[in-house]
Residue frames relative to the residue before (quaternion, step in Angstrom):
aa qw qx qy qz dx dy dz
Q 1.0000 0.0000 0.0000 0.0000 0.00 0.00 0.00
V 0.1821 -0.7724 0.6042 0.0718 3.57 -0.92 0.94
Q 0.1155 -0.7509 0.6444 0.0867 3.61 -0.98 0.77
L 0.1641 -0.7803 0.6032 0.0177 3.50 -0.94 1.03
V 0.0217 -0.8059 0.5904 -0.0385 3.56 -0.78 1.01
E 0.2159 -0.7869 0.5689 0.1026 3.51 -0.53 1.31
S 0.0054 -0.7719 0.6357 0.0059 3.59 -1.30 0.41
G 0.6910 0.5382 -0.3439 0.3386 3.54 -1.28 0.32
G 0.4530 0.6697 -0.4727 0.3506 3.55 1.23 -0.06
G 0.1676 0.7925 -0.5789 0.0932 3.49 -1.40 0.10
L 0.5849 -0.5589 0.4628 0.3625 3.53 -1.35 -0.26
V 0.0894 0.7876 -0.6059 0.0678 3.62 -0.66 0.99
H 0.4966 -0.6261 0.5054 0.3254 3.53 -1.36 0.22
A 0.6646 -0.4895 0.3955 0.4027 3.53 -1.34 0.44
G 0.7739 0.3114 -0.2671 0.4824 3.51 -0.97 1.01
D 0.5579 0.6105 -0.3767 0.4173 3.59 1.30 -0.24
S 0.3673 -0.6721 0.5860 0.2645 3.51 -1.42 0.04
L 0.0181 0.7690 -0.6390 0.0020 3.49 -1.27 0.44
S 0.1959 -0.7741 0.5963 0.0833 3.51 -1.13 0.77
V 0.0803 -0.8033 0.5872 0.0581 3.49 -0.88 0.91
S 0.2274 -0.7923 0.5555 0.1096 3.61 -0.98 0.70
C 0.1195 -0.7554 0.6392 0.0804 3.50 -1.36 0.37
A 0.1572 -0.7941 0.5863 0.0315 3.53 -0.57 1.23
S 0.2110 -0.7905 0.5707 0.0693 3.54 -0.86 1.03
S 0.3470 -0.7076 0.5708 0.2304 3.55 -1.02 0.79
G 0.6577 0.5386 -0.3626 0.3818 3.57 -1.27 0.18
R 0.4706 -0.7110 0.4603 0.2472 3.56 -1.19 0.36
T 0.6754 0.5101 -0.2797 0.4532 3.60 1.28 0.01
F 0.1254 0.8352 -0.5252 0.1045 3.58 1.15 0.72
T 0.6567 0.5670 -0.3084 0.3901 3.63 0.96 -0.78
V 0.6554 0.4789 -0.3476 0.4693 3.64 1.18 -0.17
Y 0.6404 0.5245 -0.3193 0.4613 3.58 1.29 0.04
A 0.2539 -0.6762 0.6661 0.1860 3.47 -1.01 0.86
M 0.2530 -0.7956 0.5438 0.0855 3.50 -1.03 0.92
G 0.1096 -0.7781 0.6170 0.0441 3.49 -1.27 0.60
W 0.1957 -0.7168 0.6452 0.1776 3.53 -1.28 0.46
F 0.1288 -0.7782 0.6147 -0.0033 3.52 -0.93 1.11
R 0.0913 -0.7632 0.6294 0.1138 3.51 -1.31 0.21
Q 0.0586 -0.7853 0.6162 0.0125 3.51 -1.24 0.59
T 0.1318 -0.7495 0.6460 0.0606 3.44 -1.26 0.79
P 0.6704 -0.5218 0.3180 0.4210 3.60 -1.03 0.55
G 0.8494 0.1968 -0.1638 0.4614 3.51 -0.89 0.96
K 0.6847 0.4198 -0.2790 0.5264 3.46 1.38 0.19
E 0.5585 -0.6064 0.4383 0.3580 3.50 -1.21 0.50
R 0.5540 -0.5957 0.4677 0.3456 3.50 -1.21 0.56
E 0.1116 -0.8123 0.5724 0.0109 3.61 -0.67 1.09
C 0.4605 -0.6590 0.5339 0.2620 3.51 -1.24 0.76
V 0.1817 -0.7780 0.5919 0.1064 3.59 -0.86 0.93
A 0.8087 -0.0299 0.0508 0.5852 3.55 1.10 -0.63
A 0.0377 -0.7795 0.6243 0.0330 3.54 -1.11 0.63
V 0.1059 -0.7871 0.6066 0.0357 3.58 -1.14 0.62
S 0.5079 -0.6645 0.4796 0.2654 3.50 -1.11 0.83
T 0.7146 -0.4592 0.2965 0.4366 3.55 -1.27 0.25
S 0.7352 0.4226 -0.2520 0.4663 3.60 0.94 -0.79
G 0.4786 -0.6523 0.4316 0.3989 3.54 1.32 -0.48
G 0.5651 0.6529 -0.3786 0.3332 3.56 1.19 -0.12
I 0.7501 0.2909 -0.2055 0.5572 3.56 1.20 -0.34
T 0.0219 -0.7938 0.6075 -0.0149 3.56 -0.89 0.94
R 0.0991 -0.7502 0.6510 0.0592 3.49 -1.34 0.37
Y 0.1253 -0.8023 0.5832 0.0215 3.55 -1.13 0.82
A 0.5029 -0.5931 0.5255 0.3451 3.44 -1.25 0.43
D 0.6317 -0.5576 0.3859 0.3758 3.57 -1.09 0.76
S 0.6523 0.5764 -0.2939 0.3949 3.57 1.03 -0.84
V 0.7917 0.2781 -0.1420 0.5250 3.50 1.16 -0.55
E 0.3846 0.7287 -0.4835 0.2955 3.59 1.32 0.04
G 0.7972 0.2738 -0.2285 0.4872 3.53 -0.93 0.99
R 0.7255 0.3995 -0.2259 0.5129 3.56 1.28 -0.34
F 0.7437 0.3289 -0.1462 0.5633 3.56 1.12 -0.88
A 0.0369 -0.7698 0.6356 0.0454 3.54 -1.17 0.56
V 0.2172 -0.7679 0.5965 0.0854 3.54 -0.94 1.01
S 0.1021 0.7804 -0.6128 0.0710 3.57 -0.95 0.70
R 0.1612 -0.7762 0.6016 0.0985 3.56 -1.27 0.33
D 0.2040 -0.7158 0.6537 0.1366 3.50 -1.32 0.59
N 0.2744 -0.7979 0.5159 0.1480 3.57 -0.19 1.22
A 0.6043 0.5516 -0.3702 0.4399 3.60 1.10 -0.47
K 0.7322 0.3615 -0.2059 0.5393 3.63 1.16 -0.52
N 0.3707 -0.7332 0.4889 0.2931 3.63 1.24 0.00
T 0.5529 0.6284 -0.3670 0.4058 3.56 0.96 0.79
V 0.1374 -0.7631 0.6257 0.0856 3.55 -1.03 0.77
Y 0.1751 -0.8140 0.5489 0.0734 3.56 -0.97 0.85
L 0.1184 -0.7404 0.6514 0.1160 3.57 -1.26 0.36
Q 0.1584 -0.7635 0.6239 0.0526 3.52 -0.59 1.26
M 0.0941 -0.7978 0.5956 0.0000 3.63 -0.71 1.05
N 0.0268 -0.7880 0.6135 -0.0428 3.56 -0.66 1.19
G 0.8327 0.2071 -0.1634 0.4868 3.52 -1.27 0.50
L 0.0827 0.8480 -0.5104 0.1160 3.53 0.97 1.02
T 0.1475 -0.7617 0.6284 0.0561 3.49 -1.13 0.79
P 0.6529 -0.4925 0.3749 0.4365 3.65 -1.17 0.29
E 0.6232 0.5431 -0.3562 0.4357 3.65 1.09 -0.58
D 0.6220 0.5269 -0.3714 0.4445 3.62 1.18 -0.09
T 0.4420 0.6956 -0.4506 0.3430 3.55 1.28 -0.01
A 0.2973 0.7220 -0.5507 0.2949 3.49 -0.73 1.23
V 0.4679 -0.5576 0.5675 0.3849 3.46 -1.42 -0.11
Y 0.1687 -0.7951 0.5767 0.0827 3.52 -0.74 1.00
Y 0.1366 -0.7956 0.5903 0.0035 3.48 -0.94 1.12
C 0.2565 -0.7066 0.6300 0.1951 3.51 -1.17 0.54
A 0.0394 -0.7969 0.6022 0.0289 3.52 -1.17 0.55
A 0.2497 -0.7700 0.5753 0.1169 3.51 -1.25 0.54
R 0.0941 -0.7819 0.6162 0.0089 3.54 -1.03 0.88
R 0.3312 -0.7563 0.5248 0.2072 3.55 -0.57 1.11
T 0.1101 0.8105 -0.5653 0.1068 3.53 -0.85 0.96
S 0.3451 -0.7359 0.5494 0.1938 3.53 -1.10 0.66
T 0.5581 0.5975 -0.3624 0.4475 3.53 1.39 -0.03
L 0.4647 -0.7344 0.4245 0.2540 3.56 -0.54 1.23
N 0.8241 0.2607 -0.1259 0.4869 3.58 0.70 -0.90
S 0.3147 0.7888 -0.4699 0.2406 3.54 1.24 0.49
V 0.0729 0.7345 -0.6745 0.0164 3.57 -1.08 0.83
D 0.0540 -0.8214 0.5677 -0.0070 3.52 -0.96 0.73
T 0.2295 -0.8005 0.5437 0.1047 3.54 -0.95 0.87
D 0.5244 0.6308 -0.3956 0.4131 3.53 1.44 -0.02
R 0.3893 -0.7503 0.4839 0.2266 3.58 -0.51 1.20
N 0.6306 0.5648 -0.3451 0.4053 3.62 1.11 -0.56
R 0.6671 0.5047 -0.3026 0.4568 3.53 1.25 -0.29
Y 0.5669 0.5981 -0.3856 0.4150 3.59 1.23 0.11
D 0.3869 -0.7650 0.4781 0.1910 3.57 -0.96 0.90
Y 0.8085 0.1549 -0.0367 0.5666 3.59 0.95 -0.85
W 0.1097 -0.7986 0.5909 0.0314 3.48 -1.19 0.77
G 0.4476 -0.6467 0.5443 0.2918 3.51 -1.26 0.53
Q 0.6430 -0.5535 0.3846 0.3636 3.48 -1.34 0.02
G 0.5320 -0.6367 0.3823 0.4067 3.53 1.34 -0.33
T 0.0919 -0.7516 0.6478 0.0829 3.47 -1.33 0.46
Q 0.4061 -0.7164 0.5136 0.2409 3.59 -0.89 0.91
V 0.0884 -0.7241 0.6839 0.0132 3.48 -1.19 1.02
T 0.0025 -0.7931 0.6073 -0.0475 3.53 -0.70 1.09
V 0.0908 -0.7919 0.6036 0.0190 3.58 -0.76 1.06
S 0.2176 -0.7870 0.5687 0.0991 3.53 -0.61 1.12
S 0.4488 -0.7076 0.4823 0.2555 3.55 -1.10 0.68
C-alpha cells in the first residue's frame, strides 16, 4: 500500500509561481511512475505532468508545456510540480498519483492506469 500526501497548494495571483509536493510512504518509491493531475468541478480529471521512475522522462499536457515542470527526488520519496506563469485557468484541485511499473522509462497520462492517489491540494489563481 502506498500513501501519497500533497502539500503546497494555495491562493496566488495570475503570473505567480507555485510549487506543490507529494510525499510517498513506503520503501519502493522507485518502482512507481508518478503523475500530477488536476480537476475542476464538472470536468474530468486531467493529467498535467507525468514522470518516469528515474525522473529522466517527463511528459506534459499542451496547456502547461513550458510553464510547469515535474521532478522527483527518489531519496526523499517525493515528487514535485513547479508551476510558473499561473493563470486563472490553472485553478483546480491538484492530485498526485502513482503507477507501479517495471518499465524504466514509462510515463503515462491515462488516469485509469494509476494505482494510488493523494487527497489533493487546492490551487487557486486570481486574476
